[in-house]
C-alpha positions in Angstrom: -2.8 -17.0 -21.1 -3.1 -14.9 -17.8 -7.0 -14.8 -17.5 -9.4 -17.5 -17.9 -11.9 -17.6 -21.0 -14.9 -17.1 -18.7 -18.4 -14.3 -18.4 -15.8 -12.5 -15.9 -13.3 -11.5 -17.9 -16.2 -10.6 -20.5 -17.9 -8.6 -18.2 -14.0 -7.3 -16.9 -13.4 -6.3 -20.8 -16.6 -4.5 -21.3 -15.8 -2.4 -17.9 -12.6 -1.2 -19.4 -13.4 -0.7 -22.9 -16.5 1.6 -22.4 -14.2 3.7 -19.4 -11.7 3.5 -22.1 -14.2 5.1 -25.0 -15.7 7.6 -22.8 -14.8 11.2 -21.1 -15.9 11.9 -17.6 -15.7 14.4 -15.4 -15.8 12.9 -11.9 -13.3 11.7 -9.9 -11.5 8.7 -11.3 -8.8 6.8 -10.3 -5.9 4.9 -12.5 -6.3 0.9 -12.7 -3.9 -1.4 -14.4 -5.8 -3.3 -16.8 -2.8 -6.0 -16.3 -2.2 -5.7 -12.7 1.2 -4.1 -11.8 1.9 -7.5 -9.4 1.7 -9.6 -12.4 4.7 -8.3 -14.0 7.0 -8.0 -10.2 6.8 -11.7 -9.5 4.8 -13.5 -12.5 7.7 -12.4 -15.3 10.1 -14.5 -13.6 8.7 -17.4 -14.8 8.6 -16.2 -18.2 4.6 -14.7 -18.0 5.0 -11.2 -18.6 7.9 -8.7 -19.6 7.3 -5.0 -20.0 6.5 -1.8 -18.3 3.7 -2.1 -16.5 2.9 1.6 -16.3 2.9 1.8 -20.3 -0.1 4.3 -21.6 -1.8 0.9 -23.4 -1.8 -0.7 -19.9 -3.6 1.9 -18.2 -7.2 2.9 -17.8 -9.3 5.4 -15.7 -12.4 4.0 -13.6 -14.5 5.0 -10.7 -13.9 4.6 -7.5 -16.8 1.7 -8.0 -15.8 0.8 -11.0 -12.6 0.0 -9.7 -13.3 -1.9 -7.0 -15.5 -4.5 -9.2 -12.4 -5.1 -11.3 -10.3 -5.9 -8.6 -13.3 -8.4 -7.8 -13.7 -10.4 -11.2 -9.8 -10.5 -11.1 -9.6 -12.9 -8.9 -12.4 -15.0 -10.5 -10.8 -14.7 -13.7 -7.1 -16.0 -12.7 -5.9 -18.9 -11.5 -2.3 -19.7 -8.9 0.0 -17.1 -8.4 -2.1 -14.5 -9.9 -5.2 -15.4 -8.3 -3.6 -14.8 -5.3 -2.3 -11.4 -6.0 -5.6 -10.5 -6.7 -7.0 -11.7 -3.8 -4.7 -9.6 -2.2 -5.4 -6.8 -4.1 -8.7 -6.9 -3.4 -7.8 -7.0 -0.1 -5.9 -4.3 0.1 -8.6 -2.2 -1.9 -10.5 -1.7 1.5 -7.4 -0.6 3.7 -6.9 3.0 3.8 -6.0 5.8 6.6 -8.8 7.6 8.8 -10.1 10.6 6.8 -9.4 9.2 3.1 -11.4 7.8 0.2 -11.6 4.1 0.9 -13.8 1.2 -0.5 -17.0 0.0 1.5 -18.4 -3.0 -0.5 -21.8 -4.8 1.3 -21.5 -7.1 3.8 -21.8 -10.3 1.6 -18.9 -9.2 -0.8 -16.8 -8.1 2.1 -17.8 -12.1 3.6 -16.0 -13.7 0.1 -13.2 -11.6 0.4 -12.0 -12.4 4.0 -13.1 -16.0 3.1 -10.5 -16.1 -0.2 -7.9 -14.8 2.0 -8.2 -17.2 4.9 -7.8 -19.7 2.2 -4.5 -18.6 0.6 -2.9 -16.5 3.7 0.4 -19.1 4.1 0.0 -18.2 8.0 -3.2 -20.4 7.6 -1.9 -23.0 6.4 0.3 -25.7 8.9 2.3 -27.1 6.0 3.5 -24.3 5.4 4.5 -23.5 8.9 6.1 -26.6 9.2 8.5 -25.9 6.3 9.5 -22.5 7.8 10.7 -24.1 11.0 12.3 -26.9 9.2 14.2 -24.4 7.1 15.2 -22.9 10.4 16.0 -26.5 12.4 19.6 -27.6 13.1 21.0 -23.8 11.7 24.2 -23.4 12.9 25.8 -20.0 13.3 29.4 -19.6 12.6 31.7 -17.7 15.6 31.9 -14.8 13.9 27.9 -14.3 13.2 27.6 -14.5 16.9 30.3 -11.8 17.5 29.3 -9.4 15.1 25.5 -9.8 17.0 27.5 -8.8 20.2 28.7 -6.2 18.4 26.5 -4.4 17.0 23.8 -3.3 20.1 27.0 -2.1 22.5 26.5 0.9 24.3 28.0 2.9 21.9 25.8 2.0 18.6 23.2 3.0 20.2 24.5 6.3 21.2 25.3 6.7 17.7 21.6 5.0 16.5 20.3 7.4 19.1 22.1 10.4 17.6 20.9 9.5 13.6 17.3 9.3 15.3 17.1 12.4 16.9 13.7 13.9 16.2 12.3 10.8 15.3 9.6 10.1 17.7 9.9 5.7 19.1 8.1 5.6 22.5 8.2 2.4 23.8 4.5 2.5 26.3 5.8 -0.6 28.5 9.3 1.3 29.9 9.1 4.9 29.5 5.6 5.4 30.5 5.4 8.7 32.0 9.7 9.2 31.4 11.0 11.5 28.7 13.1 10.6 26.0 16.2 13.3 26.7 17.7 12.8 22.7 13.9 13.7 21.5 13.3 17.0 24.0 14.2 20.5 24.2 16.4 21.7 21.3 17.3 18.1 20.2 13.1 17.9 19.6 12.6 18.1 15.5 9.9 19.7 16.1 11.3 22.1 19.0 10.4 25.8 18.4 7.4 25.3 15.8 3.7 25.3 16.2 1.1 24.0 14.0 -1.0 26.5 11.7 -4.7 26.8 12.2 -5.5 25.0 9.3 -3.7 21.8 10.3 -5.2 21.8 13.2 -8.3 22.3 11.7 -7.9 19.5 9.5 -6.5 17.1 12.4 -10.1 18.1 13.6 -12.0 16.9 11.0 -10.0 13.5 10.7 -11.1 12.2 14.5 -14.8 13.6 14.0 -14.3 10.7 10.9 -14.7 13.8 8.2 -13.0 14.1 4.8 -10.9 17.4 4.4 -11.4 20.0 2.2 -8.8 19.1 -0.3 -10.0 15.7 -0.3 -13.2 16.9 -2.6 -10.6 18.8 -5.1 -8.7 16.9 -7.7 -5.7 17.9 -9.7 -3.8 15.6 -12.8 -0.1 14.9 -12.8 1.3 16.4 -16.3 3.9 13.6 -16.0 2.1 10.2 -15.2 -1.5 11.1 -16.1 -3.0 10.2 -12.5 -5.8 12.0 -10.6 -6.3 12.5 -7.3 -6.3 14.7 -4.3 -4.7 18.0 -4.1 -3.2 16.3 -0.6 -1.4 13.2 -2.6 -1.0 15.4 -5.7 1.2 18.2 -3.7 3.2 15.5 -2.1 4.1 12.9 -4.6 2.9 14.5 -7.9 3.9 17.4 -9.6 7.4 18.6 -9.3 7.7 16.0 -7.1 6.7 12.6 -9.4 9.3 9.8 -10.0 8.5 9.8 -13.6 9.3 13.4 -14.0 12.2 13.5 -16.5 
């Protein structure tokens, strides 16, 4: 059994069942009833098999319900599943400036950070020692060493600069106040172009910490059934949806 039989599992099922029965006209997010990450890794141990994006495993929740469900998952799982659930809750708080984010209370945020601290392998001396022992005494062959030397010759660097032309990778420590020849003039991918007034206005709103106009408008993808703001819809869904036949 994936979930522990306790009160948190009952609360979780009640939220899912209520959402499946209701028809709501508001901002909704698609939630995997059995988390998608469980299929990726736990399936290798024989736990789960199948398609996590199956319609029977998807439900539309409000932002608050979505966050609460992920929080409940940390109370109804153990082992690898528990670690994945804690990571998912931590990811709920992450987001780019100007996008909708979960803002939990101080008490909930403290619980999340404490749980993450306990499972984070970089805080475990035993894990760090194990990684050090794996590298201790490791000897590279001469062929491998020669391949490393050849991989970053001057010719190789020139080929990489041509390949990455138009991609800005400034190094503030070494290129401060200097121009990068491979990215200047006509070599720059933005050469001869200008931002539209709409783009400038959206950038201004992001700097002020305000949501862009399209964030309050939503659309549903006809291929995967996900509902999202128009910005993400035009970039990842519609004609660009990966589930499109």
